[in-house]
C-alpha positions, 0 to 999 in steps of 0.5 A: 500500500502506498504511503501518504508521502508517496501519494503526495510525491505522485501528485507533485509529479502530476502537477509537473506533468500538467505544467509541462503539457499546459505550458506547451498549449499556452505558449505561443498561442496566436493573437485573438486565441483567447476569444476563439469560439467554435459554437454559440454555447462553447467556452472560449479558450480564455474562459477555459483558462480562467476555469483552470485557474479556479480549479487550482484555487479550489484545489488549494482550498481543498488541501487546507480542508476547505471546500470553497469554490470561487469563480474569478472574472475573465482576464487576459490570456497573459494574466490567465497564463500567469495564474495557471503557473502561480496556481500550480506553484502554490499547490505544489508548495503545499504538497511539498510541505509537511502540512496535513491534507484536508482531503485524500490525495485520491480525491484531489486527483479525481476532482480538480487535477483530473479536470484541469487535464481535461481542459488543457486537452480542450485548449490543445484541440482548440489550438488545432481548430484555430490553425495553430496546433501544438507540436506533438511530442513523446511525453513518456520521454519528456523531462518532467520532475516533481517541483518543476511547475513554472513556465520556464520548466515547461518548455518541450525537450524532445519531439517525437523520439 
């Protein structure tokens, strides 16, 4: 059975993976991409990015034992990108600390973290539909490590090898 420390380590690696994959999608988005809409009822990439930021805020509340959801008003693409990495950094720092978790690692993963991966995938699909696809990569070989959740750590290392 996995120890609490090993589960926290896996969550931290998961956040680093999210930073890496998210960074590829966020970096180099074309001008106007934040407002791109594929249908009348679809979210724009900017709205999706704001929602991901809300997920990270919620996750930080959850690790502290609070179940609080807040929606933040839509900002610019640059503000959303900064918020993405800041949220990952705050969450990672909490997981790296000795502070107890308010909810189980499994709940943290199945809720806000898994949802964030879904939305990063949506952003990748929207990039392709907007004519600016993200270059594919063999993520198995990517240089990803727990604690590397900033924008400078999410640059692609290997393409298709």
